[in-house]
Each structure stands twice: as C-alpha cells, then as structure tokens.
C-alpha positions as CSV (number, residue, x, y, z in Angstrom):
1,M,-2.7,-10.6,1.2
2,K,-0.9,-13.7,2.8
3,S,1.3,-13.0,6.1
4,T,3.9,-15.2,7.5
5,K,5.6,-14.8,10.6
6,L,9.5,-15.4,10.6
7,K,12.4,-15.0,13.0
8,I,15.6,-14.2,11.6
9,K,19.1,-14.3,13.2
10,N,21.4,-11.5,12.6
11,R,25.0,-11.5,12.6
12,K,25.2,-11.2,16.5
13,G,22.9,-13.9,17.2
14,I,19.9,-11.7,18.0
15,T,16.5,-12.9,16.6
16,L,14.6,-10.3,14.6
17,N,10.8,-10.4,14.3
18,A,9.6,-10.3,10.8
19,H,6.3,-10.7,8.6
20,L,6.4,-11.7,5.3
21,E,3.8,-10.5,3.1
22,L,2.7,-12.2,0.1
23,P,0.1,-11.5,-2.8
24,A,-2.9,-13.5,-2.6
25,N,-1.7,-16.4,-4.6
26,Q,1.4,-16.4,-2.5
27,K,3.6,-16.3,-5.6
28,P,5.3,-13.0,-5.8
29,N,6.9,-11.7,-8.8
30,Y,9.6,-9.5,-6.7
31,Y,10.5,-9.1,-3.1
32,A,11.0,-6.1,-1.3
33,I,12.2,-5.0,2.5
34,F,10.5,-2.4,4.4
35,A,12.7,-0.7,7.0
36,H,10.4,1.3,9.9
37,C,11.1,4.7,11.2
38,F,13.3,5.4,14.4
39,T,11.9,3.9,17.5
40,C,9.0,2.4,15.6
41,S,8.2,-1.0,14.9
42,S,6.9,-3.2,11.8
43,S,3.5,-3.3,13.1
44,L,3.0,0.4,12.6
45,S,-0.2,0.8,10.7
46,A,1.7,2.9,7.9
47,V,4.0,-0.1,7.4
48,R,1.5,-2.7,7.3
49,H,-0.7,-0.5,4.6
50,V,2.1,0.1,2.3
51,S,3.1,-3.5,2.4
52,R,-0.4,-4.5,1.6
53,A,-0.5,-1.9,-1.5
54,L,2.9,-3.4,-2.8
55,T,1.7,-7.0,-2.5
56,Q,-1.2,-6.1,-5.0
57,D,1.4,-5.0,-7.4
58,G,3.1,-8.5,-7.3
59,F,5.8,-8.0,-4.5
60,A,6.2,-10.1,-1.6
61,V,7.2,-7.6,1.4
62,I,9.3,-8.6,4.4
63,R,9.0,-6.0,7.3
64,F,10.7,-6.6,10.2
65,D,11.7,-4.9,13.6
66,F,15.1,-3.7,14.2
67,T,17.2,-5.0,16.9
68,G,15.6,-3.8,20.5
69,L,12.6,-2.7,19.1
70,G,9.1,-4.2,18.5
71,R,9.3,-7.7,19.2
72,S,12.9,-8.2,18.4
73,E,15.4,-9.4,20.7
74,G,18.3,-6.8,22.0
75,E,18.7,-3.7,23.8
76,F,17.8,-0.2,22.2
77,A,20.9,1.0,22.8
78,D,22.3,-1.9,20.2
79,S,20.1,-0.5,17.8
80,H,22.4,2.4,16.4
81,F,22.1,3.4,12.5
82,S,25.1,1.1,11.7
83,A,23.3,-1.8,13.6
84,N,20.1,-1.1,11.5
85,V,21.9,-1.2,8.2
86,D,23.7,-4.6,9.4
87,D,19.9,-5.8,10.3
88,L,19.0,-4.9,6.7
89,L,21.8,-6.8,5.1
90,D,21.2,-9.6,7.1
91,V,17.6,-9.8,6.5
92,H,18.5,-9.5,2.8
93,A,20.9,-12.4,3.1
94,F,18.0,-14.6,4.9
95,M,15.6,-13.7,2.1
96,T,18.2,-14.7,-0.5
97,A,18.8,-17.9,1.0
98,H,15.3,-19.1,1.7
99,Y,13.3,-17.2,-0.8
100,N,14.7,-14.7,-3.3
101,A,16.8,-11.7,-3.4
102,P,15.0,-8.6,-2.6
103,T,15.3,-6.1,-5.1
104,L,13.2,-3.2,-3.8
105,L,14.2,-1.5,-0.4
106,V,11.7,0.6,1.1
107,G,12.4,2.8,4.0
108,H,10.5,5.3,6.4
109,S,12.5,8.2,8.1
110,L,15.6,6.9,9.6
111,G,14.9,3.7,8.0
112,G,15.0,5.4,4.5
113,A,18.3,6.5,5.3
114,A,19.1,2.8,6.2
115,V,17.8,1.5,3.0
116,L,20.0,4.0,1.1
117,V,23.2,2.8,2.8
118,A,22.3,-0.9,2.6
119,A,21.2,-0.3,-1.3
120,S,24.8,0.8,-1.9
121,K,26.0,-2.3,-0.6
122,L,23.8,-4.6,-2.3
123,E,24.2,-5.4,-6.0
124,A,20.8,-7.5,-6.3
125,V,18.7,-4.3,-5.0
126,K,17.5,-2.4,-8.4
127,A,15.4,0.4,-6.8
128,V,15.0,2.5,-3.4
129,A,12.1,4.3,-2.2
130,T,12.3,6.7,1.1
131,I,9.4,8.2,2.8
132,G,10.2,11.4,5.0
133,A,13.9,10.3,5.2
134,P,16.5,12.6,6.7
135,A,19.2,13.8,4.5
136,T,22.0,13.2,7.0
137,V,22.2,10.3,9.6
138,G,22.5,12.6,12.5
139,H,19.5,14.4,12.1
140,V,17.9,12.4,14.7
141,K,20.3,13.5,17.5
142,H,18.4,16.5,18.0
143,L,15.9,14.2,19.8
144,F,18.4,13.6,22.6
145,S,20.9,16.4,22.3
146,H,20.0,18.0,25.5
147,Q,21.5,14.9,27.3
148,V,24.5,14.2,25.4
149,E,26.7,15.5,28.2
150,D,24.9,13.5,30.8
151,I,25.9,10.1,28.5
152,K,29.5,11.4,28.5
153,H,29.5,11.2,32.3
154,K,27.0,8.3,33.1
155,G,27.9,6.1,30.3
156,K,24.3,5.7,29.6
157,V,20.9,7.5,30.3
158,E,17.4,7.0,29.8
159,V,15.9,9.3,27.3
160,N,12.1,10.0,26.3
161,I,11.7,9.8,22.6
162,G,8.1,10.1,21.2
163,G,6.7,9.7,24.7
164,R,8.4,6.5,25.5
165,P,11.7,5.9,27.3
166,F,14.8,4.4,25.8
167,V,18.3,3.8,27.4
168,I,21.1,4.7,25.4
169,N,24.7,4.9,25.6
170,Q,27.9,6.7,24.1
171,D,28.3,4.3,21.3
172,F,24.8,4.4,20.3
173,V,25.2,8.4,19.9
174,E,28.7,8.3,18.2
175,A,27.3,5.7,15.7
176,F,25.1,8.5,13.9
177,D,28.5,10.3,12.8
178,K,30.4,7.4,11.4
179,T,28.2,7.4,8.1
180,D,28.3,10.0,5.2
181,L,24.9,9.7,3.8
182,P,25.3,12.7,1.2
183,A,28.3,11.0,-0.1
184,I,26.6,7.5,-0.3
185,V,23.7,8.9,-2.2
186,K,26.0,10.8,-4.6
187,S,27.6,7.5,-5.6
188,L,24.3,5.3,-5.4
189,R,23.5,4.7,-9.2
190,K,20.0,3.1,-8.7
191,P,16.6,4.6,-9.4
192,L,15.3,6.6,-6.4
193,L,11.9,7.5,-5.5
194,I,11.9,10.3,-2.6
195,M,8.5,10.8,-1.1
196,H,7.9,13.6,1.8
197,S,5.4,15.7,3.3
198,P,6.1,19.5,3.0
199,F,4.1,19.7,6.5
200,D,6.5,17.4,8.2
201,N,7.4,18.8,11.4
202,I,9.8,16.0,12.6
203,V,12.3,15.6,9.3
204,G,11.6,19.0,7.4
205,V,11.1,18.7,3.6
206,E,14.4,20.3,3.0
207,N,15.8,16.8,3.7
208,A,14.1,15.6,0.6
209,Q,15.4,18.6,-1.4
210,Q,19.1,17.5,-0.3
211,L,18.6,14.2,-1.0
212,Y,17.1,14.9,-4.3
213,H,19.9,17.3,-5.0
214,N,22.9,14.8,-4.4
215,A,21.1,11.7,-6.3
216,H,21.7,10.9,-9.8
217,H,19.0,10.2,-12.3
218,P,16.9,8.4,-12.5
219,K,15.4,10.0,-9.6
220,S,11.7,11.1,-8.6
221,F,10.2,13.1,-6.0
222,V,6.7,12.9,-4.9
223,T,5.0,15.6,-2.4
224,L,2.8,14.0,0.3
225,D,0.3,16.8,0.9
226,D,-1.0,17.1,4.2
227,A,0.3,14.0,5.6
228,D,2.3,13.9,8.9
229,H,5.6,12.4,9.6
230,L,4.2,9.1,10.6
231,L,1.4,8.6,7.9
232,T,-1.2,8.1,10.6
233,K,-3.9,8.9,8.2
234,E,-4.7,5.6,6.5
235,I,-5.3,7.6,3.2
236,D,-1.8,8.5,3.1
237,S,0.1,5.5,3.7
238,Q,-2.3,3.5,1.1
239,Y,-1.4,6.2,-1.3
240,V,2.4,5.9,-0.5
241,G,2.0,2.0,-1.2
242,D,0.4,2.6,-4.3
243,V,2.7,5.3,-5.9
244,I,5.6,2.9,-5.0
245,G,4.1,0.0,-6.6
246,T,3.4,1.8,-9.9
247,W,6.8,3.8,-9.8
248,A,8.7,0.5,-9.3
249,K,7.3,-1.3,-12.6
250,R,9.1,0.9,-14.6
251,Y,12.3,-0.6,-13.2
252,F,11.6,-4.3,-13.0
253,P,10.8,-6.5,-15.9
254,K,7.1,-7.1,-16.9
255,V,6.3,-10.6,-15.5
256,E,3.2,-12.3,-16.9
257,N,0.3,-12.5,-14.4
258,K,0.7,-15.1,-12.2
259,M,-1.9,-14.5,-9.6
260,L,-4.7,-16.8,-8.5
261,S,-5.8,-19.1,-11.0
262,T,-9.5,-18.7,-12.1
263,E,-9.8,-22.2,-12.6
264,G,-11.4,-21.6,-16.2
265,E,-13.8,-19.1,-14.7
266,Q,-14.1,-15.6,-15.4
267,L,-12.8,-14.3,-11.8
268,V,-11.8,-15.7,-8.4
269,G,-12.5,-14.2,-4.9
270,Y,-10.0,-15.0,-2.0
271,L,-10.2,-14.1,1.5
272,N,-7.7,-15.1,4.5
273,I,-10.4,-15.2,7.1
274,V,-7.9,-15.4,10.1
275,E,-5.8,-12.4,8.9
276,D,-7.3,-10.1,6.7
277,N,-10.9,-9.6,8.3
278,F,-13.1,-8.9,5.2
279,T,-10.5,-7.5,2.7
280,T,-10.9,-9.9,-0.2
281,S,-8.5,-10.1,-3.2
282,I,-10.2,-10.4,-6.6
283,Q,-8.6,-11.7,-9.6
284,T,-9.2,-11.9,-13.2
285,K,-7.0,-13.1,-16.0
286,N,-5.1,-9.8,-16.2
287,H,-6.4,-7.8,-13.3
288,T,-6.1,-7.8,-9.3
289,F,-8.5,-5.5,-7.2
290,I,-9.8,-5.3,-3.5
291,A,-13.1,-5.4,-2.0
292,D,-13.8,-4.8,1.5
293,E,-16.5,-3.6,3.8
294,P,-16.7,0.0,5.5
295,A,-15.0,0.6,9.0
296,S,-18.7,1.3,10.3
297,I,-19.7,-2.4,10.0
298,G,-16.0,-3.7,10.8
299,G,-14.1,-3.8,7.7
300,S,-10.9,-2.1,6.9
301,D,-12.3,-0.2,4.0
302,F,-9.3,-0.9,1.6
303,G,-11.7,-1.2,-1.3
304,P,-15.3,-0.7,-2.4
305,S,-17.8,-3.1,-1.0
306,P,-19.6,-6.0,-3.1
307,Y,-22.6,-4.1,-3.6
308,E,-20.3,-0.9,-4.6
309,Y,-18.8,-3.5,-7.4
310,L,-22.3,-4.3,-8.2
311,N,-23.1,-0.6,-8.8
312,A,-20.0,0.0,-10.8
313,A,-20.5,-2.8,-13.0
314,L,-24.1,-1.6,-14.0
315,A,-22.7,2.0,-14.2
316,A,-19.6,0.9,-16.5
317,C,-22.0,-1.3,-18.6
318,T,-24.5,1.8,-19.1
319,V,-22.1,4.3,-20.0
320,M,-20.5,2.0,-22.4
321,T,-23.9,1.1,-24.1
322,L,-24.9,4.6,-24.2
323,K,-21.7,5.6,-25.9
324,M,-22.1,2.9,-28.8
325,Y,-25.7,3.8,-29.2
326,A,-24.9,7.7,-29.6
327,E,-22.0,7.0,-32.0
328,R,-24.1,4.7,-34.0
329,K,-26.8,7.4,-34.0
330,K,-24.1,10.1,-34.6
331,W,-25.5,12.0,-31.9
332,D,-23.6,15.1,-30.0
333,L,-23.2,13.3,-26.9
334,H,-19.8,14.3,-25.5
335,E,-19.9,12.8,-21.8
336,V,-22.1,10.7,-19.5
337,F,-22.5,10.3,-15.9
338,V,-24.2,7.4,-14.3
339,Y,-25.1,7.7,-10.5
340,V,-26.0,4.3,-8.9
341,S,-26.9,3.3,-5.5
342,H,-28.4,0.1,-4.0
343,S,-30.6,-0.2,-1.0
344,R,-33.5,-2.1,0.4
345,K,-36.7,-0.6,0.3
346,H,-40.3,-1.9,1.4
347,S,-42.9,-2.5,-1.3
348,D,-45.3,-0.3,0.1
349,D,-42.8,2.7,-0.2
350,L,-42.4,1.8,-3.7
351,Q,-45.7,1.4,-4.2
352,V,-45.4,-2.1,-6.1
353,E,-47.8,-4.8,-5.8
354,V,-46.6,-8.1,-4.5
355,D,-48.5,-11.2,-3.1
356,Q,-47.1,-10.2,0.3
357,P,-45.8,-6.9,1.6
358,K,-41.8,-7.2,1.9
359,Y,-38.6,-5.5,1.5
360,L,-37.1,-5.6,-2.0
361,D,-33.7,-4.7,-3.4
362,H,-33.9,-1.4,-5.0
363,I,-31.3,0.3,-7.4
364,S,-31.6,3.9,-8.1
365,K,-29.9,5.0,-11.6
366,K,-29.5,8.6,-12.4
367,L,-28.2,9.7,-15.7
368,K,-26.4,13.1,-16.7
369,F,-25.7,13.7,-20.4
370,V,-23.3,16.4,-21.7
371,G,-23.7,17.4,-25.3
372,N,-26.2,19.2,-27.8
373,L,-29.3,16.8,-27.3
374,D,-32.8,17.5,-27.4
375,H,-35.3,16.2,-25.1
376,T,-36.5,13.5,-27.3
377,Q,-32.9,12.1,-27.7
378,K,-32.1,12.1,-24.0
379,E,-35.3,10.4,-23.4
380,R,-34.4,7.5,-26.0
381,L,-31.0,7.4,-24.3
382,K,-32.9,6.8,-20.9
383,E,-34.7,3.8,-22.5
384,I,-31.6,2.4,-23.8
385,A,-29.8,2.7,-20.4
386,S,-32.1,-0.1,-19.2
387,R,-31.0,-2.2,-22.0
388,C,-27.5,-2.4,-21.2
389,P,-26.4,-6.3,-20.5
390,V,-25.7,-5.9,-16.7
391,H,-28.9,-3.9,-16.2
392,K,-30.9,-7.0,-18.0
393,T,-29.1,-9.3,-16.1
394,I,-29.7,-8.0,-12.7
395,A,-33.5,-7.2,-13.7
396,S,-34.1,-11.0,-14.9
397,E,-34.2,-14.3,-13.0
398,V,-30.8,-15.5,-12.6
399,I,-30.0,-19.3,-12.3
400,F,-27.2,-20.0,-10.2
401,E,-24.9,-23.3,-10.1
402,T,-22.6,-23.8,-7.2
403,Q,-20.4,-26.5,-6.8
404,I,-17.7,-27.4,-4.2
405,I,-13.7,-27.9,-5.7
406,Q,-12.1,-30.9,-4.0
407,D,-8.7,-30.0,-2.9
C-alpha cells in the first residue's frame, strides 16, 4: 500500500490534513473516502486498517481529518455536523478534480451519519458503508448535554469528551438539530452496508436497526460480534475492511486486474520500506495477497510470514496430489488434512550424518485422512505425499538466477 500526504483547502479556506492510500501498483480501479468518528482523527488505527484492506480490493482511499481535529486547521467548535458534511463534499470535489470521483463513502460513528448525508448530495457516489453509525445526528449531544445550559449563558465552554478537552459553542450544539437523518436515509437510493457491534456501549445497536428500517434495498447488515465502538482490536478493523471490499464489488463494474506487472514472471513482491514496515504486497496475474511478519519480531501481522507461505505451498500441493492419486485409484478418501511446520534444528538432534555438525532446515509434515482406508492405503498415500511437485522442489537442489532490472 502506497500512502501520499495531501493538503486540501475546504470552502472556508481551512487546510485539511489527508492521506491517500493507493494499491501497491498505485493504479486504483475505484476511489473511496473514509470519514472518521466524532472527536477522532484519520490516524486512528481502525481507519488505517480498514483503508489498507480496501486497497487490496483495488480501491484508493482518501482518509482525512475533519476541521479542528487531528492535523487539520481550524477550531473544534467549527467542526459541527454540517461542517463535517461540507468537508466531505470539499474532499470529494478535490479528488474529482485531481484524481477521480470517489464512488464509495465509508463512515465510522458520526462519520457514518456524515457520509449518508454527503451521499445524498453526490451523484457520483454508488455505495455507502457505515460502521457504528447513529440513527440520528443529535445522538452525540448526550456527551455534553449536562453543560448545554452553561453554553447558553457563557457562549462557549470547555467540555471533556472521551478524556480530552474541547471548546464548543451554541452554534456547535444547535447544528446537530438541523439535519433530519432518518428522512435522508429514507430518500437515499443507493446500496447501503450497515455494520454495528451488538456490544457497542457508545452508539447502541438499536441505531443500526433504525437505519436499516429506514433504508431501501439494496441494504445489508453485518454484525460485529465482540467488537467495541472504536474497533480497537486489530482483528475487528481488518474484518470490517475485508467485508466492505467484498460487499462493494457487487456494485462496481468488474475491472481487469491492473495490479503490479509481473514482468513476465509468475509473481511479483512489493514492499514500501519507508511506510509499510514488513507488510509486503504479492501479485500474480490474477490474485493479490499480503505477506508480513508477526508482531513479536517487529511486523504488523497483516498476513502470513514468508515461511508460512512456503508451508502453505507445500500443504496445498500435497493435498491436491493426494486427491488426484486417490481418485485415480478409486479409493474412498473424503478429506485430507496436512499439517506443516518449518524450523531450524541441529543435525545431532535430527540424528543426521553430515560432514560437520550444523543447523538444518526441518519441515514437519503430518497427514490426516478421512475415509474408509486400510493401513496399506494410508501408507501408500504417505509415500505419494512426498512426491508432490513442491515437496520435490524443496527437497532437491535448486539453482537460483538473480538479475537486477534497470529503471
């Protein structure tokens, strides 16, 4: 994933801080905008994880900080709901002018309400996804409702929201009552995906029910079991991004794969060393996947490690070979499990004779068969498991040829 920093001027002349996340080949099929949650910013881990997942489905994602939040200019008091919608419209206009019109809007919490309103104003938007969104814009007023009277008398007050101080004024409060979100959702004739956790104690799941009730088909609801409102667990935000990407494909024309060129080879691996740590994009002619290292050694654990992919290749080749052999023999084999692990072990521990004691690569392969097979058949399948092409490649001497491709 390639990330580009952008500075976008909104209609009030305020500079909004933004990041454009691109697929590995920097040639997106579609563009999306992500609107963050109330008092949050675009650097929230959930925002980054969802954006990363969408880039794997060919989307470029622009994530930005609303006025007065994150690294954007302006005061938080100017970041009322209608201003959030205006920011969205201005970011959409910027992207349309300089890149391509975003056709997918994704919003988290109050950002979800904002993308619903923005989508009703943008003909180019083809689909909308909300995460933990309220059914009414005024829902967030409960966060500072005990200080509303102080605001009326003092003009502006400092409130504590989520453990952080913010200054708000009367205009900020009143702006939440100017948008009839239920009516907007009822009139919205665009595909809508509503994602919500039943355990959300900030925006209750009944909000998702109301949004779904007001929306017209095509509409979908996906429950986020065990997730909290901010999607603080990485596994939850990754899941959200994966689901949105898969769901959105239904409403966007299929585009021929334009990912990284393999330069005539079978696949290409790409790593942005500055931005992506160990997270590596791998591209074949028709498929994209991610490799990473576990967090225990400094990775982000966004995908299997290189050795796990090696194990996967061996396991996949083994089960396919066993399937073909059993079918040719007309044996009653229903299922095959292959458990593979790679490690480094000392030759003494392996009881292997070598010229000089040393550590060797060791691959453990365990087989489990489901079916009506006798002992002789199982033993034969064990022999065949060692004859799959990948097994033989790993076990044999391999000649490598490495070249440098000139720019």
